[in-house]
FIZA-881465 format. One line per field, with one value per residue (C-alpha): residue in three letters; y negated, x negated, z. Coordinates in pm, whole numbers, plus 50000, padded with zeros to 5 digits. Example, Ala and Ser with C-alpha at 12.3 -4.5 7.8 and 13.67 -1.06 7.14 Angstrom:
2
res	c(ALA;SER)
Y	c(50450;50106)
X	c(48770;48633)
Z	c(50780;50714)
END
This chain:
866
res	c(UNK;UNK;UNK;UNK;UNK;UNK;UNK;UNK;UNK;UNK;UNK;UNK;UNK;UNK;UNK;UNK;UNK;UNK;UNK;UNK;UNK;UNK;UNK;UNK;UNK;UNK;UNK;UNK;UNK;UNK;UNK;UNK;UNK;UNK;UNK;UNK;UNK;UNK;UNK;UNK;UNK;UNK;UNK;UNK;UNK;UNK;UNK;UNK;UNK;UNK;UNK;UNK;UNK;UNK;UNK;UNK;UNK;UNK;UNK;UNK;UNK;UNK;UNK;UNK;UNK;UNK;UNK;UNK;UNK;UNK;UNK;UNK;UNK;UNK;UNK;UNK;UNK;UNK;UNK;UNK;UNK;UNK;UNK;UNK;UNK;UNK;UNK;UNK;UNK;UNK;UNK;UNK;UNK;UNK;UNK;UNK;UNK;UNK;UNK;UNK;UNK;UNK;UNK;UNK;UNK;UNK;UNK;UNK;UNK;UNK;UNK;UNK;UNK;UNK;UNK;UNK;UNK;UNK;UNK;UNK;UNK;UNK;UNK;UNK;UNK;UNK;UNK;UNK;UNK;UNK;UNK;UNK;UNK;UNK;UNK;UNK;UNK;UNK;UNK;UNK;UNK;UNK;UNK;UNK;UNK;UNK;UNK;UNK;UNK;UNK;UNK;UNK;UNK;UNK;UNK;UNK;UNK;UNK;UNK;UNK;UNK;UNK;UNK;UNK;UNK;UNK;UNK;UNK;UNK;UNK;UNK;UNK;UNK;UNK;UNK;UNK;UNK;UNK;UNK;UNK;UNK;UNK;UNK;UNK;UNK;UNK;UNK;UNK;UNK;UNK;UNK;UNK;UNK;UNK;UNK;UNK;UNK;UNK;UNK;UNK;UNK;UNK;UNK;UNK;UNK;UNK;UNK;UNK;UNK;UNK;UNK;UNK;UNK;UNK;UNK;UNK;UNK;UNK;UNK;UNK;UNK;UNK;UNK;UNK;UNK;UNK;UNK;UNK;UNK;UNK;UNK;UNK;UNK;UNK;UNK;UNK;UNK;UNK;UNK;UNK;UNK;UNK;UNK;UNK;UNK;UNK;UNK;UNK;UNK;UNK;UNK;UNK;UNK;UNK;UNK;UNK;UNK;UNK;UNK;UNK;UNK;UNK;UNK;UNK;UNK;UNK;UNK;UNK;UNK;UNK;UNK;UNK;UNK;UNK;UNK;UNK;UNK;UNK;UNK;UNK;UNK;UNK;UNK;UNK;UNK;UNK;UNK;UNK;UNK;UNK;UNK;UNK;UNK;UNK;UNK;UNK;UNK;UNK;UNK;UNK;UNK;UNK;UNK;UNK;UNK;UNK;UNK;UNK;UNK;UNK;UNK;UNK;UNK;UNK;UNK;UNK;UNK;UNK;UNK;UNK;UNK;UNK;UNK;UNK;UNK;UNK;UNK;UNK;UNK;UNK;UNK;UNK;UNK;UNK;UNK;UNK;UNK;UNK;UNK;UNK;UNK;UNK;UNK;UNK;UNK;UNK;UNK;UNK;UNK;UNK;UNK;UNK;UNK;UNK;UNK;UNK;UNK;UNK;UNK;UNK;UNK;UNK;UNK;UNK;UNK;UNK;UNK;UNK;UNK;UNK;UNK;UNK;UNK;UNK;UNK;UNK;UNK;UNK;UNK;UNK;UNK;UNK;UNK;UNK;UNK;UNK;UNK;UNK;UNK;UNK;UNK;UNK;UNK;UNK;UNK;UNK;UNK;UNK;UNK;UNK;UNK;UNK;UNK;UNK;UNK;UNK;UNK;UNK;UNK;UNK;UNK;UNK;UNK;UNK;UNK;UNK;UNK;UNK;UNK;UNK;UNK;UNK;UNK;UNK;UNK;UNK;UNK;UNK;UNK;UNK;UNK;UNK;UNK;UNK;UNK;UNK;UNK;UNK;UNK;UNK;UNK;UNK;UNK;UNK;UNK;UNK;UNK;UNK;UNK;UNK;UNK;UNK;UNK;UNK;UNK;UNK;UNK;UNK;UNK;UNK;UNK;UNK;UNK;UNK;UNK;UNK;UNK;UNK;UNK;UNK;UNK;UNK;UNK;UNK;UNK;UNK;UNK;UNK;UNK;UNK;UNK;UNK;UNK;UNK;UNK;UNK;UNK;UNK;UNK;UNK;UNK;UNK;UNK;UNK;UNK;UNK;UNK;UNK;UNK;UNK;UNK;UNK;UNK;UNK;UNK;UNK;UNK;UNK;UNK;UNK;UNK;UNK;UNK;UNK;UNK;UNK;UNK;UNK;UNK;UNK;UNK;UNK;UNK;UNK;UNK;UNK;UNK;UNK;UNK;UNK;UNK;UNK;UNK;UNK;UNK;UNK;UNK;UNK;UNK;UNK;UNK;UNK;UNK;UNK;UNK;UNK;UNK;UNK;UNK;UNK;UNK;UNK;UNK;UNK;UNK;UNK;UNK;UNK;UNK;UNK;UNK;UNK;UNK;UNK;UNK;UNK;UNK;UNK;UNK;UNK;UNK;UNK;UNK;UNK;UNK;UNK;UNK;UNK;UNK;UNK;UNK;UNK;UNK;UNK;UNK;UNK;UNK;UNK;UNK;UNK;UNK;UNK;UNK;UNK;UNK;UNK;UNK;UNK;UNK;UNK;UNK;UNK;UNK;UNK;UNK;UNK;UNK;UNK;UNK;UNK;UNK;UNK;UNK;UNK;UNK;UNK;UNK;UNK;UNK;UNK;UNK;UNK;UNK;UNK;UNK;UNK;UNK;UNK;UNK;UNK;UNK;UNK;UNK;UNK;UNK;UNK;UNK;UNK;UNK;UNK;UNK;UNK;UNK;UNK;UNK;UNK;UNK;UNK;UNK;UNK;UNK;UNK;UNK;UNK;UNK;UNK;UNK;UNK;UNK;UNK;UNK;UNK;UNK;UNK;UNK;UNK;UNK;UNK;UNK;UNK;UNK;UNK;UNK;UNK;UNK;UNK;UNK;UNK;UNK;UNK;UNK;UNK;UNK;UNK;UNK;UNK;UNK;UNK;UNK;UNK;UNK;UNK;UNK;UNK;UNK;UNK;UNK;UNK;UNK;UNK;UNK;UNK;UNK;UNK;UNK;UNK;UNK;UNK;UNK;UNK;UNK;UNK;UNK;UNK;UNK;UNK;UNK;UNK;UNK;UNK;UNK;UNK;UNK;UNK;UNK;UNK;UNK;UNK;UNK;UNK;UNK;UNK;UNK;UNK;UNK;UNK;UNK;UNK;UNK;UNK;UNK;UNK;UNK;UNK;UNK;UNK;UNK;UNK;UNK;UNK;UNK;UNK;UNK;UNK;UNK;UNK;UNK;UNK;UNK;UNK;UNK;UNK;UNK;UNK;UNK;UNK;UNK;UNK;UNK;UNK;UNK;UNK;UNK;UNK;UNK;UNK;UNK;UNK;UNK;UNK;UNK;UNK;UNK;UNK;UNK;UNK;UNK;UNK;UNK;UNK;UNK;UNK;UNK;UNK;UNK;UNK;UNK;UNK;UNK;UNK;UNK;UNK;UNK;UNK;UNK;UNK;UNK;UNK;UNK;UNK;UNK;UNK;UNK;UNK;UNK;UNK;UNK;UNK;UNK;UNK;UNK;UNK;UNK;UNK;UNK;UNK;UNK;UNK;UNK;UNK;UNK;UNK;UNK;UNK;UNK;UNK;UNK;UNK;UNK;UNK;UNK;UNK;UNK;UNK;UNK;UNK;UNK;UNK;UNK;UNK;UNK;UNK;UNK;UNK;UNK;UNK;UNK;UNK;UNK;UNK;UNK;UNK;UNK;UNK;UNK;UNK)
Y	c(58007;57814;57794;57449;57531;57850;57650;57400;57677;57835;57500;57434;57782;57701;57389;57569;57859;57606;57346;57520;57902;58165;58349;58312;58257;58355;58426;58405;58347;58041;57904;57958;57815;57505;57463;57512;57260;57011;57069;57010;56681;56560;56651;56464;56159;56157;56206;55914;55680;55455;55602;55860;55577;55356;55636;55797;56126;56403;56263;56500;56463;56528;56899;56983;56819;57008;57336;57282;57164;57475;57702;57569;57581;57952;58034;57874;57997;58355;58282;58100;58311;58678;58920;59043;58890;59181;59090;58747;58850;59010;58942;59266;59334;59292;58939;58862;59007;58823;58491;58520;58635;58351;58086;58206;58217;57872;57715;57895;57587;57396;57678;57753;57411;57355;57707;57671;57328;57470;57734;57580;57821;58120;58309;58576;58900;58734;58427;58655;58888;58587;58417;58722;58780;58412;58404;58724;58585;58243;58416;58623;58327;58140;58416;58413;58024;57908;58221;58480;58266;58036;58337;58515;58187;58189;58551;58489;58202;58410;58705;58461;58345;58722;58832;58546;58745;58989;58727;58583;58323;58026;58073;58284;58191;58365;58484;58460;58713;58775;58574;58275;58281;58299;58036;57800;57872;57894;57761;57434;57144;57242;57505;57560;57274;57035;56687;56816;56950;56636;56421;56649;56582;56211;56096;56354;56485;56140;56034;56357;56312;55954;56088;56368;56118;55865;56146;56283;55929;55854;55631;55852;55864;55471;55438;55665;55464;55135;55260;55390;55058;54852;55090;55337;55121;55074;55268;55603;55481;55815;55874;55540;55602;55920;55719;55443;55652;55903;55607;55483;55839;55901;55613;55839;56184;56454;56723;56719;57012;56826;56519;56696;56873;56570;56332;56587;56756;56435;56287;56592;56666;56301;56282;56595;56433;56113;56275;56370;56743;56989;57025;56645;56584;56839;56712;56344;56437;56656;56380;56117;56330;56465;56112;56035;56190;55909;55623;55475;55480;55853;55990;56353;56319;56235;55872;55988;56246;55979;55761;56022;56143;55797;55608;55298;55160;55294;54943;54959;55300;55152;54862;55081;55305;55057;54947;55295;55436;55132;55122;55504;55468;55160;55353;55647;55399;55277;55651;55725;55408;55494;55846;55693;55479;55775;55985;55705;55721;55458;55343;55598;55332;54974;54717;54511;54168;54092;53850;53621;53675;53367;53491;53822;53636;53412;53709;53893;53568;53501;53858;53865;53515;53591;53890;53716;53424;53677;53843;53500;53403;53712;53670;53305;53362;53656;53480;53161;53330;53505;53172;52993;53270;53466;53789;53742;53740;54110;54090;53789;53954;54272;54071;53883;54219;54372;54074;54115;54487;54438;54165;54408;54688;54444;54350;54721;54809;54565;54798;55170;55395;55480;55811;56094;56193;56067;56162;56364;56413;56056;55830;55475;55194;55060;54694;54592;54359;54566;54873;54691;54521;54849;54985;54692;54812;55113;54871;54768;55079;55040;54674;54763;55004;54742;54473;54690;54789;54449;54191;54364;54556;54870;55223;55412;55672;55405;55195;55509;55588;55250;55295;55651;55492;55231;55497;55725;55426;55360;55713;55728;55386;55315;55518;55420;55048;55074;55263;54984;54714;54933;54971;55352;55597;55554;55874;56129;55907;55876;56264;56283;56045;56238;56559;56398;56283;56619;56776;56529;56604;56971;56955;56724;56989;57272;57071;57043;57412;57484;57150;57237;57591;57451;57221;57499;57727;57449;57406;57770;57706;57378;57553;57818;57542;57364;57687;57822;57492;57559;57189;57121;57376;57231;56925;57159;57374;57096;56930;57260;57288;56923;56889;56558;56404;56219;56255;56625;56650;56472;56705;56992;56867;56803;57157;57304;57082;57221;57588;57565;57385;57666;57855;57594;57314;56956;56887;57201;57144;56783;56893;57155;56946;56632;56833;57017;56774;56416;56380;56559;56324;56020;56169;56263;55927;55749;55943;55844;55479;55456;55313;55529;55428;55716;55628;55644;56006;56099;55958;56150;56488;56409;56295;56620;56818;56711;56790;57160;57085;57012;57253;57579;57869;57812;57449;57462;57116;57221;57557;57355;57100;57404;57570;57257;57215;57572;57548;57746;57639;57682;57445;57216;57225;57146;56862;56740;56745;56539;56278;56314;56213;55850;55945;56188;55925;55673;55880;55862;55491;55395;55614;55397;55080;55041;54712;54932;55019;54653;54698;54400;54176;53839;53573;53558;53477;53795;54003;53869;53946;54291;54388;54248;54406;54751;54750;54662;54909;55192;55106;55110;55436;55576;55440;55585;55942;55949;55785;55528;55162;54925;55186;55531;55520;55655;55853;55549;55316;55552;55575;55179;55142;55397;55180;54870;55037;55139;54773;54666;54960;54947;54586;54640;54918;54659;54379;54613;54625;54243;54197;54413;54390;54361;54216;54302;54095;54158;54371;54095;53910;54202;54011;53688;53883;54070;53748;53579;53859;53775;53952;54317;54256;54518;54532;54713;54856;55114;55369;55643;55941;56312;56547;56868;57067;56848;56669;56294;56098;55740;55639;55327;55294;55036;54970;54713;54470;54349;53994;53885;53750;53471;53336;53050;52990;53275;53230;53425;53701;53774;53758;53996;54232;54247;54299;54582;54750;54719;54913;55180;55065;54948;54895;54905;54721;54906;54659;54581;54868;54853;55187;55298;55348;55478;55561;55603;55918;55886;55524;55365;55382;55759;55823;55606;55824;55628;55834;55780;55777;55667;55355;55062;55000;54700;54495;54420;54119;54037;53900;53517;53496;53782;53655;53767;54103;53967;53809;54151;54137;53899;54125;54409;54192;54071;54426;54513;54208;54307;54648;54483;54265;54529;54772;54473;54418;54784;54780;54478;54653;54932;54671;54785;54433;54082)
X	c(90665;90406;90049;90054;90369;90175;89874;90079;90251;89911;89782;90081;90040;89680;89783;90050;89799;89536;89761;90088;90036;90062;90370;90678;90939;91291;91604;91568;91195;91256;91517;91307;90991;91173;91356;91022;90847;91115;91111;90734;90763;91043;90839;90543;90744;90891;90556;90404;90681;90753;91100;91012;90892;91183;91449;91232;91314;91104;90775;90489;90137;89843;89796;90159;90171;89859;90005;90330;90131;89915;90213;90418;90117;90046;90407;90450;90114;90211;90541;90339;90028;90052;89793;89708;89788;89990;90236;90312;90655;90766;90764;90656;90793;90432;90424;90742;90588;90266;90448;90649;90350;90130;90400;90431;90054;89992;90275;90162;90004;90325;90559;90370;90216;90324;90208;89882;89811;89869;89592;89300;89029;89216;89374;89619;89645;89920;89686;89408;89627;89801;89465;89302;89600;89608;89243;89271;89586;89420;89124;89348;89552;89225;89116;89442;89465;89103;88909;88675;88357;88512;88669;88329;88173;88432;88360;87990;88024;88257;88006;87729;87924;87927;87575;87370;87150;87053;86936;86585;86473;86506;86888;86960;87201;87357;87663;88036;88290;88616;88813;88575;88570;88958;89005;88756;88893;89276;89376;89191;89125;88751;88809;89090;89295;89011;88934;88984;89335;89421;89324;89528;89838;89777;89665;89605;89967;90144;89894;89915;90295;90251;90059;90317;90601;90421;90363;90716;90877;90686;90405;90144;90283;90326;89940;89848;90066;89934;89577;89646;89814;89508;89234;89350;89253;88887;88591;88613;88950;89088;88772;88810;89180;89072;88826;89057;89372;89176;89041;89390;89539;89254;89368;89622;89551;89355;89341;89070;89235;89579;89415;89243;89556;89785;89576;89362;89658;89681;89319;89113;89288;89271;88902;88841;89019;88837;88500;88379;88390;88549;88264;88210;88582;88634;88329;88440;88791;88625;88379;88649;88901;88673;88548;88903;88810;88555;88806;88967;89205;89264;88922;89034;89125;88761;88844;89056;88813;88541;88757;88716;88366;88204;88438;88499;88840;89007;88967;88597;88571;88751;88515;88216;88356;88481;88151;87995;88325;88385;88025;88052;88368;88222;87905;88116;88312;87983;87865;88164;88108;87745;87848;88095;87797;87568;87832;87948;88300;88537;88879;89161;89430;89474;89466;89732;89652;89280;89183;88881;88643;88778;89135;89040;88864;89148;89384;89185;89139;89501;89583;89329;89398;89769;89721;89515;89781;90074;89878;89792;90166;90282;90015;90102;90481;90442;90226;90418;90751;90602;90464;90802;91065;90910;91084;91329;91046;91061;91427;91364;91069;91254;91539;91280;91114;91466;91529;91194;91260;91602;91450;91185;91432;91656;91346;91278;91627;91613;91369;91359;91207;90840;90759;90647;90368;90126;90155;89844;89875;89960;89881;90028;89902;90184;90213;90045;90291;90602;90433;90307;90641;90837;90712;90584;90822;90595;90335;90572;90497;90126;90155;90331;90047;89779;89978;90036;89658;89509;89739;89940;89634;89848;89693;89651;89932;90193;90098;90154;90478;90621;90494;90649;90992;90977;90891;91175;91405;91264;91309;91670;91771;91545;91753;92098;92014;91865;92170;92392;92215;92245;92610;92580;92718;92528;92641;92423;92123;92178;92192;91877;91696;91805;91678;91352;91294;91369;91126;90864;90888;90876;90580;90395;90434;90323;90026;89928;89921;89565;89444;89581;89447;89108;89113;89205;88926;88670;88771;88678;88339;88294;88409;88140;87887;87988;88030;87680;87491;87382;87399;87118;86898;86966;86734;86432;86521;86573;86252;86065;86207;86164;85825;85957;85997;86336;86373;86299;86562;86816;86748;86790;87120;87242;87164;87338;87637;87655;87596;87875;88105;88094;88324;88481;88735;88591;88759;88613;88279;88269;88373;88101;87821;87933;87917;87592;87385;87495;87341;87035;86965;87023;86792;86513;86546;86501;86202;86056;86113;86425;86759;87006;87366;87579;87846;87590;87509;87879;87926;87622;87745;88093;87965;87770;88065;88280;88017;88112;88431;88214;87918;87909;87983;88298;88409;88775;88819;88581;88773;89086;88937;88779;89122;89259;88972;88932;88556;88304;88353;87983;87873;88153;88024;87661;87756;87986;87682;87495;87764;87789;87418;87515;87737;87488;87213;87423;87418;87034;87050;87286;87128;86795;86974;87315;87388;87572;87807;87844;87655;87459;87630;87693;87766;87987;87665;87494;87802;87805;87441;87468;87773;87618;87279;87419;87654;87373;87152;87415;87476;87106;87051;87323;87167;86830;86961;87154;86851;87065;87076;87104;86966;86822;86548;86209;86090;85889;86184;86401;86125;86081;86472;86462;86209;86417;86730;86537;86436;86799;86911;86630;86485;86404;86162;85941;85998;85886;85541;85521;85665;85814;86196;86147;85907;85869;85984;85907;86146;86211;86407;86654;86959;86881;86824;87159;87341;87229;87306;87597;87932;87892;87523;87264;87062;86740;86476;86205;86229;86009;86059;86067;86310;86464;86163;85914;85781;85698;85880;85924;86237;86372;86742;87006;87359;87624;87727;88089;88162;88310;88668;88533;88199;88308;88104;87867;87487;87294;87195;87556;87672;87406;87449;87839;87797;87547;87786;88069;87847;87793;87440;87309;86943;86746;86418;86148;85866;85723;85931;86276;86462;86797;86997;87317;87450;87830;87960;88129;88022;87858;87526;87566;87649;87330;87080;87010;86876;86955;86632;86412;86187;86233;85896;85990;86300;86305;86440;86460;86125;86190;85907;86027;86159;86508;86504;86735;86429;86331;86624;86435;86159;86410;86643;86347;86242;86584;86604;86272;86396;86708;86505;86264;86551;86721;86408;86379;86748;86694;86404;86647;86905;87169;87213;87137)
Z	c(02335;02124;02212;02352;02588;02694;02785;02978;03169;03259;03384;03599;03741;03810;03998;04177;04286;04409;04573;04656;04662;04400;04506;04273;04554;04475;04679;05058;05051;04822;05064;05363;05196;05091;05423;05619;05403;05442;05818;05827;05629;05857;06170;06039;05942;06300;06459;06248;06311;06619;06661;06930;07164;07064;07151;07417;07243;07072;07201;07125;07260;07036;07149;07094;06759;06653;06748;06566;06263;06248;06327;06039;05813;05884;05870;05522;05424;05442;05254;04976;04931;04855;04992;04641;04313;04216;04496;04345;04243;04569;04950;05126;05462;05628;05499;05684;05997;05951;05878;06202;06409;06253;06329;06693;06755;06597;06794;07125;07270;07227;07331;07651;07704;08058;08174;07999;08150;08504;08467;08243;08182;08326;08035;08095;07892;07664;07606;07500;07285;07112;07061;06910;06676;06591;06500;06276;06101;06047;05884;05659;05546;05491;05251;05069;05037;05026;04914;05059;05115;05383;05561;05565;05704;05985;06064;06066;06324;06534;06524;06617;06930;07052;06934;07070;07309;07034;06776;06725;06987;06753;06715;07024;07309;07586;07412;07499;07634;07450;07714;07688;07312;07272;07543;07370;07027;07067;07414;07417;07168;07130;06858;06618;06758;06749;06591;06237;06286;06490;06190;05963;06195;06242;05897;05622;05605;05566;05301;05094;05116;04994;04694;04611;04629;04402;04139;04173;04129;03800;03932;03795;03440;03477;03553;03267;03017;03143;03110;02749;02661;02772;02668;02402;02102;02209;02086;02283;02412;02526;02745;02885;02968;03137;03358;03452;03505;03727;03941;03990;04067;04292;04516;04684;04541;04737;04458;04196;04008;03998;03872;03578;03480;03514;03296;03105;02929;02715;02728;02658;02326;02229;02324;02108;01818;01862;01813;02183;02133;02368;02615;02652;02683;02953;03130;03121;03261;03532;03640;03649;03837;04091;04167;04273;04596;04675;04588;04899;05053;05088;04971;04973;05342;05441;05534;05817;05956;05955;06184;06450;06380;06333;06569;06343;06226;05912;05746;05808;05627;05336;05334;05333;05058;04806;04635;04577;04454;04223;04067;04017;03798;03630;03522;03413;03207;03058;02996;02793;02597;02536;02420;02185;02030;02016;01838;01612;01738;01615;01758;01692;01654;01572;01838;01664;01519;01547;01811;01841;02142;02307;02270;02417;02710;02760;02773;03029;03222;03244;03343;03615;03750;03738;03939;04202;04208;04266;04550;04710;04671;04857;05117;05196;05166;05415;05668;05631;05712;06003;06141;06110;06170;06471;06553;06270;06008;05932;05832;05610;05445;05384;05212;05002;04911;04805;04594;04414;04390;04220;03998;03865;03811;03613;03408;03350;03257;02966;02777;02711;02974;02930;02756;02985;02754;02487;02130;02086;01696;01603;01896;01876;02100;02325;02392;02712;02884;02809;02946;03254;03339;03304;03635;03841;04124;04185;04335;04619;04841;04756;04847;05180;05264;05196;05382;05694;05691;05633;05753;06032;06122;06192;06210;05893;05995;06079;05765;05542;05721;05624;05268;05246;05375;05104;04847;04953;04926;04579;04460;04559;04422;04125;03865;03988;03974;03641;03531;03672;03479;03165;03229;03266;03520;03844;04028;03821;03862;04250;04253;04052;04284;04591;04423;04338;04686;04844;04587;04670;05043;04969;04734;04979;05262;05031;04907;05279;05361;05218;05388;05722;05704;05603;05913;06137;06014;06010;06383;06441;06293;06492;06802;06752;06713;07040;07236;07141;07134;06778;06704;06932;06756;06410;06472;06525;06243;05983;06110;06046;05706;05598;05773;05912;05577;05555;05171;05182;05459;05251;04962;05197;05331;04969;04867;05163;05087;04734;04823;05085;04846;04612;04844;05056;04995;05032;05365;05531;05379;05509;05864;05899;05753;05953;06265;06194;05973;06042;06389;06284;05985;06214;06477;06249;06062;06392;06473;06133;06207;05989;06099;05917;05987;06089;05845;05564;05651;05665;05313;05203;05303;05174;04829;04786;04921;04621;04376;04410;04217;03916;03973;03804;03847;04053;04009;03998;03834;03564;03489;03466;03214;03023;03003;02834;02607;02517;02572;02788;03162;03240;02953;03049;03415;03318;03111;03389;03630;03385;03410;03777;03823;03857;04155;04310;04328;04528;04863;04851;04781;05046;05308;05278;05164;05362;05179;04928;05196;05272;05603;05686;05413;05597;05348;05016;04818;04961;04886;04519;04476;04621;04399;04080;04155;04253;03946;03699;03864;03822;03456;03386;03565;03344;03043;03139;03207;02878;02695;02526;02602;02310;02098;02152;02420;02400;02695;02806;02780;02976;03251;03263;03276;03573;03761;03697;03832;04140;04189;04184;04397;04655;04660;05029;04937;04755;05001;05285;05128;05140;05496;05756;05811;06188;06440;06810;07108;07456;07643;07894;07615;07561;07691;07511;07188;07235;07306;06980;06747;06508;06549;06466;06398;06483;06802;06728;06963;06964;07245;07374;07583;07614;07429;07565;07447;07634;07330;07353;07086;06965;06786;06618;06703;06652;06761;06633;06907;06914;07000;07335;07354;07552;07657;07869;08171;08089;08049;07767;08012;08096;07736;07618;07900;07834;07450;07526;07770;07525;07269;07543;07659;07993;08100;08418;08487;08664;08718;08365;08211;08073;08080;07909;08236;08064;07723;07753;07608;07273;07238;06928;07105;07167;06816;06698;06877;07190;07468;07838;08063;07778;07799;07570;07399;07203;07118;06741;06563;06188;06057;06009;05752;05535;05191;05086;04929;04652;04498;04373;04141;03927;03781;03770;03533;03337;03258;03145;02931;02785;02682;02538;02318;02216;02111;01927;01717;01640;01523;01297;01120;01040;00918;01181;01320;01182)
END
């Protein structure tokens, strides 16, 4: 075996160890592991589909599904992950025992659901014994699949539940008996089988399966080849290919390590060859691959968890996430371009016949406009057929889609298949259009997903189910149909298609083992927090640490995320920090007079959770990239952190300026201004941190660019010094103000009252008000009252005082830090005399232009430009 083949084998083993388990399963173990994984995939497809309700068969409620989900994950986990590395080539008898016991304990809620529901809160001896064994086995499989740090964290929180009376007063509680702890953790949906595992069942599995099938059918390679065809000939082309292909793969992938290995095996050697050097090459691949987790729609499973924790629709999560993720990738693309300029890197290959700037612009314009025209055509054809055909529309649309699919396959069959790799020693630029057209049919399942989400407004799980069905059909039929058009034997290709579909279903389930285990163990930790009331104590603790300063509090939160991320997967890190810190940040922000949207805080803790995949000393993605580049992983990680600064700064910006999350953007012109301003700000921030804009920056120029970047990122900060954002209105106008707020606009008020510790506080709070279906025959007072009630708020007048009479549990108002029984001091409305904050873009852009001109003059003096 030569060195390259050995390295590839080692990297494939790394991905397998991280994502699918380290045991080399053979014989009976291999058969049972494959059968169990397939069974799990089929169960999840059944659960996600509408078929159980159509046939009134195999209907599982959420609790039963969570139990089956964890039972299968624990059973397969003990088959896939050995106790010690030395056992990787065998299956000891104790692992068989553990696997069976773990499967039974995990599925206990399903197996004995009727009996348990008839005696809630009264566990029997069998319940307690099963729960204790289940918790122990869950912690052990956590150690095997996720590492010791998360296991230790789970044990610490369990110990905290028992030892409450013996702890210092600031964190003490009355403690819990064994029966109460087990009942809370294993026999209800408050602990292990809580929200996190429910999201894993309903959403995460089906999207991870979708990503696995896309990779297995060849879509990942197609995206890589298209990126190479479009960008490989540019200055620093391989690095730009790494950025773009990672962004595209990140759409559906939940694994940073797999992203690094899949693309990095080609892009890192090419980057080294072009002149970036091994450390920069590994850092670029790591930064781009890890950022795949912030790219919608999957976002490393966090998007689906946010649905439950924040209580907003999936489409709203995508809307909030798209701009920060996009500008993060745009600025990374700019960073690799600046690095190419600094290092004097020239294109590695010819771009073909030279083109004038106008020809290039025309080509890009035709490509972009053509894409939008095709999208518009599909939209209007689809909605038109629905309008005219009624119930028959679905069959007509499927027939049209089948015709398009066969046509695209016929188009692809006329040309050779795309290569499955890139020639590293002698790269040749592929032609763009032939490369693009060779796999356009891969976009059909993704198009179905987008259509179901945005047009049909189906749930994320059901949309992904239909996309997976389309993808399975594609996997089975694509090769036989292409073979038919090429006049080749279709039977072997049909068998190959079935084989790849089965492998994709199996790999998808095996990729889910670690995620499901992480959600279960995170549930243990969250259960300990709810059982002991630790969450209520966190506000006082964080306030003490931060001394009431919101910025210090955010730095503290970011540091905790990074530290926990060193030993925990992103999903578990997010669950823990969202439970502990998100409400605290919103609460302390309100006490400081800041309205911090809950979704912004959730994005904040999520962004810093993923940074641990880069951060030394244990960033797994960094180690994978360093293994490919042959460089030191610590140095690679440090360089990766430098590149990741442009991502790390975004959470601090959108916490204070939610416009980056498209919150409060109400017109197309406003949207355009926010997008352009944020994009330029991110590019200038990258230039400032690299100290290279048009030319190498002096320290003063870098500082000035940093200030200009801040002006574009936070124009509100400057405008607040000129005029306040809100002005007070009398509390008697509460309902008229609520009635006149635009749909999903913010209702803002200042409230005052006493907290649990007897301390008098004043808070600035807000809640988005939905529109009413009908306002006919209703006056402003009625409209305002109903809109407030739909948001979970009702008020009571006591003389001249207005009091918050009720805050509905789990409502948007409850999540936004409103307090029942507190007085409303003022109702706040937008300041009509405040100029638009977009005006602050003008001085920021003028500063940037001045630095550009200044550096241009300096370059002319050196004779570098004319």
